[in-house]
N, C-alpha and C positions, 0 to 999 in steps of 0.2 A: 410532452413526448406523445405522440398520435398513435405506435405502434409497438409492441416490442421489439427489441433492442438483441440482439445475437454479437457479444465484445468478444472478439477475440485474442488472442497472446501472438506478438506479433515479435520474435529477436533478431529477424535480418531480414533481406531479401526476397528471400525465399517462402519464408514463412509469410511474409504480406502474400505475397501473391494466392499461396495455397488458402488464407482463410478469405481473400477476395474472392476467389474464383469459387468457393465451395459455399459461399453465400453468408459470411457476417457480414453483418447491418455498421460495425463498427472495431476499429484494432485498437489493440494499448502497444504499444512501443516505449524505448527509454534511449535518452540520448548522451553519451558522451558518460563522466562517471555517478550522474546524479540521477542514479534513480535504483528499484531492489534487486534488481537481475543484473548487477555490473560485470558479471561473468558469461553475460550472451553476448552476441557478438556485437547488438544493439546497432544504430546510426548513429551519425554525427551529428553535429548544426549544419554540414555543411551538405548531408544527402534528406537531412531530411525534408526541404522543400520537395524534394521528387518522390518524397513517399506518399508527402500531402496531395500533392500533384493527379498522382496514381491512383487513390483510394478516390478522394472528392470527384474525381471523372465518373466514377464509378458507383456513387452517391454512397458512399461508404464513411464515415467518420472516422476522424485521429481524435486519441487521447493522449496524451505525452505523459510518460511517468518522469516525476520529479520529485519521489516519494521517501528519499533517505533524510536520517541526521545531515546538518552540514556546521561545520566547524568554522570561525571567525577568519580564518586567513583564506577559506577557499568561497566568501560573501559575492567578491567581486569577479569572480567567475561565474558565480549565479546568477547575478543580474546578465553579464553576459546572455550566458545559456537561457533565461527565459526572455529578452531581445531577441533570440535567434530564434526559437517556439514561437513567440507572435508573428513575426515574417514569416514564419512556415506557412501561416494562416492556419494553422492545427483548432481543433473547437475547443478542446479542455486540455487542462494541468491538473495533475494530479499529485496533491500534496498532503503531506507530512508533518513539517515541519514550519513552525509559524514568519519562521524567517523566509521561506519559498510565497508563504500568504502575502508578505507584505511584500516582494519584491516584484509579484504578480501585478499587484493593487497598483505600486505605484509606476511601474512602467506602461499594462495592460489591461488599466481596468476593467475593461469589457472581455478580459477575456473569462470563462467560463471555470469555476475550481470545482472540482473534486475531492471530498474528502476520502483520504486513502485507507484504506483497511486496516494499516500503521497505524490508524489514528485509534485505534481500538473501540469502536461506536459499535457500544451494544444497548444500548438503553435510551428510550424515549427522549430525556434531559440531554443527552449529548447530543442527537440527532437535530433536537430542534436550536440546544442554544449554534450548531454548527450553520443551521438555516437561516439564522438571525446573524450571521457574521454574513451572509452573501455566499454562500457555499449552495452550487445549483445542482451537488448528485452528492448524496454517501453514498460510500462502499460500507457495506455492513460485515459485521465482525463475522467469521466463519463458523462460531460453534453456537450461534441460534437457532431456536426452534421456528417453524411456520407461524405460531402460536406467535412468537417473539416481534419477528418479523411484522405478522400481520397487527399488532398493538405500532408498531412505531412508523407505520403506514398511514393505521388511524390518525395522525396526530399531527403529521405536518405536511405541507405539497412538495419539499424538495423530492428532486429526483429516486430513487432508492436501486442501486446497485447488489446484486448476490451471485457472490459464487455459484457454480448447479456445477459442473464439473472437475476434476486434476486434484492436485497434492494436498493435502490436511497436513498444517502445522498441528504439533503439538503443542505448542504452547499456543495462547493468544496473540495473534499480530502485534507488535510492536513491545511486548513485553518478556520476547526471548532473550538471556543475554548469555547461553549458553556457549553460543559459538567465541562470541567477544573473550570470555573471561576463560577459555580455555585454548584458545587460539588466536588469539587478537583479530577475528575476522566478521565483524559483527552483522546480525542481519539487518541491523535498522540504517547500516551502511550500505547494506546491497550484496555483503560478500559471506553469508552464511556457508558454513563449513559442513550444516547438516550432521553434527555430530550424536543427535539424538536417533538419528536413523542407526548408528553401531550399535553395538547387544548390551540393552542394561536389563539388570535382571530386579526384580523386586524380592519381595520377603520370600513370597511364594513360590521361589522359583521359576516364574513365568519371565520369558524370555521378549526380548525387544519389545520392551516395557514404553519407550517410547517413541514407536514409531505407529503411525494410522495409517490404516489401508487409504487409496486416494478415495474421494468424496465421487459422487455420481447421483445428481438430481431430475434426470431427465425422463424416469419416470414417474415424478414429481410434479415435472415444469406445468401441468395444466392448475397446479394447487399455487403453484409461486404465481402463476398468470390471474388467475382465479382474486386473489388478496391485492391487487395491483403495483406486485415488483415491474422494475419499469427497464430493466439490464439486465441479462443472464450471460455470468460471464466464465470463461473459462481461463482455469489456471495454467502456465507453463511455456512461458517465457524462454527454458532455457533447451524446450522440446525439440524436434524433427518435425518438419514440415507437414511428415505421414500424420502424425498427429494433430496438429491443427487441423487437416482437412478434415480426418475421420473424425474427432469432435465437432467442429464446425457442422459438417453434416447431417453428424445425428443427431442434434441437436433441434437442427430448422428442419428433421421430419417429426422429432418427438412435440416441437411446439405446433404442426400439423396434424395430427396425429394418426402420423405414415410409422410402420415399420422401421426402427433401424437393428444394425445388427451390433449385437451387443458384445459378442464372440471379438469380432473386429477389434471392434472398441477397447475391449479390455486385452486381447494380445497386443496393440499397438503400446499399450503402456497400462501396468498397474502395479499395485503392491499387494500379492495375493487377494485379487478380486475390489471390486467398490465398495462405499458404505454412504447411508444417508442415514446414518446413524443420528446425529445434531438434528435433521428435519426436523425427524419424529420422536424426537426428547427420548432417543432408547441408548443412553451411556453405557456400553456394556462392555465386556473385553471382546465382542464380535466386531470393533471397531476397530482394533489393533490387528495389523500385518506386517509384511515386509516384502520387500523385494528377494521373487528368490531365481533358481536358474531355467524355472519355466516359465516363469514371468519374461525373462531376457529371450529367450528363444523363439516363444510364438510371434515377435516382432516379425520374422524373414519370412512366413508366410503370407502375409498382407502389406510386407512395407511399396511394392513393385503397384499392384493393384490398384493401392491410396496415391501412390506420384500419376500413376494415369489418372486419374478422377478430375486432375487439378493442373492436367499439362496443358491445356488449350484455354485461348488469352478470351475473356470474355468483352463484348463491344454491346454494351446496352444503349448505346444513343445512337438514335435515326437521326438521319441528318442527309440534307438535298446541298446540287450542289447545278451552279451553271457554268458552263463553261462558254468562250464569247471569242471569236476570233474576227477582226477585222484586217484591211490590209493595211499595213504601216504602221498599226499600232499592238504593240505588246497583248501576250495574250492573255485573259483577263479570268480569272476563276472566280466566284461569288461563295462562300460554302456557310451552310447555316444549321443550326442544330439546338434543340431547348430555348428557343428564343434566341439566341446572339446567332450573329454573323460576322465574316472578315472577307473581304476582294484582297487577294494578292493580282500581282502580275507579272509576266514572265519573258519567255524571248518574242521576238517578231515572227508568224506564222508567215509564210513559203511559199509560192506558186508550185503546185506538185507536179513532180515527173510523170508519173501514172495518175492517182487516183487521188481527188482530196480527204483528209481526214473523215470520217465514218462516226455518226452517232455512238455506233457499234463498240467500234474500238475506241473515243474517249470514256464510254461505261466502262471498258474492260481494266483499262487503266486507273482510273479513278475510284473505281472498287477497291481496288487493293488497299483495306484499309483494318490489315492485321496487326500491326503492333500500334493500332491506335484503339482509342476507344470508341470508334465509329463506325457505323455498317451504313452505306448506299443507299438512301430507300427512292431519291428519285432524281432527274438528272432533266437540267434543263442544256439545250446546243444552240449556240446559234452558229451559222458559218454560211455566209448568204456568198461570201465569194471566194468560195469552193476552195480553202485554203488546207493546205495542211502543217502539223505540228508535230515533230519526232517524240518518241514515246518517252525518253529521255527526261524533253521537258513538259508534258503533261506530267511523269512522274516527279518532278520538282515542282510543280503547283499546286498535286497534293498535300505533298509533306510539309510545303512551307502553310497551308492553309489548313491543315489538319494541326499544325504543330501552334498556329496563333490563335486557332480557334480553343483549342485545350488549354491554354494558357486565361483564356480571357472567363471561357468556364469554371474553368480551378480554383480562379483566383480569389482569397478571401481577405482582404484588407481589414487590421485592425487601427486604430488610431496611437501609434508607439510615442513613450513621452522619453524623453534624453534624459535620464537621471542617473545618477551614480548612489552606491549604498551610502545613508548615514552611521557608519559606525565609531561608538563610542573608545576612547582610546585614552582619555584619560582615567588613572590608576589612583584610586585612594587609598591610601596607606592607610591598612585598618589598624586598633588596636589588638590584644589576642582575642579571639574570637568568643563566643558564650555556647555554652554547651546544652545538649536538649538529649533528654532520652526517650530512646523509643523502647515501652516494652510489649510485649508478645501476651503476655499474661500478666495479671495485677499482683501474683505470686509471687513476682521477680523483683517487686519494689522494696527499696531500701531505702530508710531515715538518711542514709548517703546522697541522693536525690533533691534533698532539697535546694541544696546547692546548684541546680543545674537552673536554667532559664525558662524551659519548657520541657514538662510531660505528655507525653504521649502515649497514648491507650485509644485500641483497637475497639471500635461501637460495641461492641457488644461484652468486653470487656468492662466498659464504662459501665453500662447497664446494671450489669450484676454484681456493680461494686457500689454504688450511687453513694451508701452512706458512708463508705473509708475514706473517697477521694473528694467528699465535699469535704472533709476536715484537713486534706495536706496541705500546708504552705507554700506550696510551689502552683506555678500554673498549666494547666491542664487542657492538653486542645487531644479529641475524638478525633482517632483517624476512622475512614470509610475505607468497607469493604472494597480492595482492588477494581472488583467485577463484581456492578450492580445489573443484575438484569431485571428486563423490562416487570415482570412480573410482583419484585421487590422495592419499586419504588417507592411508592403510598409510604408501606413498612417501614420501608427508611425514615419515611419523615415523620413518622409516629418517633420513629426512635428520636431523632436529633430534638422534637419539641422537648420528649422526656426532657433529655439530657439538657436542655436550653432553660428548663424549670430551676435549676438547680445553681443558674447562673454560669454556668458553661458556656461559652459563643466563640468557642475555636476548632474549627472541622480543617482536617488533614486530607489531603488525597493527589492521587496521580493519573486523571484519569477527566478527561472532556466534559462528561456526564457528572461527574464528581463536583464539580464546581457547580456545574447548574442546578444541585441537588443543593448542595451548599447554601450556596446564594438563596433560594427560595427558602430555607428555614429560616434566614435570617444570620447564620455564620460569618466570621470573619473567617476566610479563605488562605490555607497555605498549601505552594504547591509541595506534592513530595516525587523520589527519583523517577517515578511513572511519565512525566510531562516530559522524560528526554529533552530535555534543555540543554544545548551544547555550544550557543551560541550569542551572543552579544542581543541579539535582535528578534531573538525569542524569547530571552529573559526578561526585558524591555513587554512584549507581548502581552505577558502575561500580568506583569505588572498595570498595565494599560486595561485588560481583563478585570483589574478592582481584586488581584490576590494579595496579601499584606507581602509573602517573601515566597521564594522557592527552594527547593534543593536540586543542586543541580548533579546532570545524568552520573552516577558512577562510569560510563564509557570514557568520563573525561579523562587525559592525562594532566600532568603537574601544568604544562604549560597551557594548555587548552582553561585548564579552570582560571589561570592567570589574565588569561586574554577576556575572559567574562567578565565586563568594563560596563555596562547596564547602571542605572543608576536605578539597582531596586536593591531592596536585602535580600541576601544571598548565601546559602550554605551547600554542605557534603555531608556525605557519610564517611565518620572514620574509623568505625571498629561494627562488625557483623556479618557473620553467616550469609550473606545477599542472597537476594532472591529473584532466579537465571529463569524460572520459566512462573508462568500460571497456565495451571492446566485444567478444563472444566472436565475435561472424562481422567477420572485419577489413575493413574498407571497402577497403583497399589491394588487395583480391585481384582479381586479372582473372581473364576467362573459362578461362584454364589453373591459374586457384589462385595458390600463392605464388609457382612461378616461383623467380627469382632473386632476388627480395629480401633482401637485409641484415639487414629486423626494423626498419632507423630509415627511416623515409619523414615525406610531408606532406601533408594534404589542404591544399587551396586553397578558402578561400569567396567567397562571389560578388562579393566586392570586391575581390578577388585575391589575400587577408592568407593568408599561409601557418601552419599548425599543426602541430606536430611529434606523428607519430606511433609509438609503440616499441611493439613484436613484445615480447612475455613469453613467449619458448619454446616459441612456438606455439601455447599455451594461451589468451592471448587478448592484445588490443591496448590500449593506453591512448594516447587525444587528451588532448596538453598545450597550454596556452595559448600564444599566438601572444607575447605579450610576459612577460618572469618579471615577481613579483609581488618588491618590495623595501619595509622597511618597516622597516628597519633604524636609519631616521633618526626615529624615532616615541617617542614617552614610554611607553615597555613597563611600566609597573606593573601589578602583580597577578599578575603571571606569575616560574613556578617556573624556566622555558627554554623556550629561543627557535632554531629550527633551520634549518638551511639545508637546500636541497631538491635536491638538485644532480640532472639526469638527461641533457642535451644537453651539456652543458660538457664541456670537455678539461680534464687536470689543471693549466695554468696559470692557463687562465679562475676555475676552482675557488679556487686559490689566494688568485689575487688579488680575489677576491670579499670573500674570508673576511679577506683582511688590511684590506680597507678598513673594515670592521666594524670593528673589532680597535683600527684608528687613529682611528674613528668618522667615515670620511668615505664619502660614497653612492659606488655604482658607477658609471661612465659609461654612456651608451647607455640605450634606449630600455627603461622598468619603469613598473611601474602598484601603485597602492596594493590594487589589489584593490577587495574590499568593503567594507576597513577604513576609508574613511570616508565610505562610503556606506552605506545602508541600504537593507536588504530590504523589500520590501511582504509 
């Protein structure tokens, strides 16, 4: 890119106008159901072309979000949507699911791909891998500090996009399953119910422990420009046009070292103010906040003024025209702008009853371009025969010429291939799946697990117990942390090297960066739930990347699991307090920070239900579901393996649960089928 980009959120036509008229260089918007804000009005594949045309005529780029997880039953419709987007002339597609990546590359190979923040790119390894795969832009995770962004920027050439204003998800994007597990409305499917914004309490009694203030990095925008960030993104496709106008105009002023009204920006929408805690690496309780009555009522004082700020159409394209009137010939109008020109013909001019058409009157009628992107800069006029033409005929010439020229200027054509998805349909009847054991701590290990096909231990636990695990008869795999930030990448490679010297060469990861790190360390890669695999094309894509096998998303229902027919080794979790949020700013913190916390605590929801919260070496925390999943008593066909995902259980409980499964018995106590028997919206 040759200049810095202001990227604005667009939920519908009014937001589009507000963004463009307020100074955005690009907009991002969704179509139909395959986008992460399905509750926005969004655009349809029918009116998308008009939106793209409107933007392109004003030198504004359009990026279309196809950044949700796809089910097999939706792949046909996905391919149709990708084709429609390509036909619209949009400038890029933002993706999360590798099924969408495959569809775009097959249908329109020249269409630029942007890696959504839902891909959870938070380290150099992940950014590099996606760049090598052909992504032209990467939307970085919202939890990164300025220095971490700088480290990624220095390592890759692809464009980098960063959120600089708007709502903060508590969980790292792509790693939140709270809404899905509690209400069957998945954030990964664009229907987050925002249960985190309700009143959760930590053990210190601090309320709203899962609600962060909105971010605002506008005061730090020069720092982001200095390190080479290409695109500055505003969150808010669900918000009103006045919010879009305020955010875009404020960001533009900040980039130009001009004063912007922070009070107006806060009044139009905030949650107890703003925070830049992640950017400045100050992850304290000051980052937490929620929407109060004053936040809601403050908007009324600024909405009208903001609405007035974008009511007038902008006409950036200088045009020239030439009107030619000749006897017994149709009137001719030549219309030119930006190196392109069109010629239109109209009515045959007549002999005047009083006076011929003057250049002044012609100019007045041809200058009425308010509903277009043009303004008339000059007019050539030929009327040697002293003829006249009614105003209605001149207006028709103007409309036809402007429409034709706008079509030509806005047109962006891609080569589009006529392809249909190749989805595998042959289900292989597998024997009873093998079992795997995943432990949170080596202290949970039992000799009963010798019967398992694979024992999975977190990397740190494996390092701390090398002598013991070297003697175990069961195959071992080390699990990488789900979040590995740039400053920890080299150290992670060193730890893997130490593990590898014992002969352990299997590694488990649920992140695109983790795949790259394990490969670099020379490990065989096993994919975990964090890869969010919900369809056959995605499963096949990970196999093609070199993964030994994959664990399917626990957002899949029984039917969805059985539909995964890709030729790859696959499995699911059948037991566990499932991880439903990954949190870089720990909600258990008090005003004094971590204090004497031992890393194991709970959060309590508004109904008094407790959810386990486990700290991961003070790098991040994981919120787990309040009730364990158990589907070991279901008909688990079409699977190669099943995994027990142990976290808060002690050794005896782990052993008892595993033995019950082997003996065909269901465990006692509370349990849930999770989403196995429920279908996500």
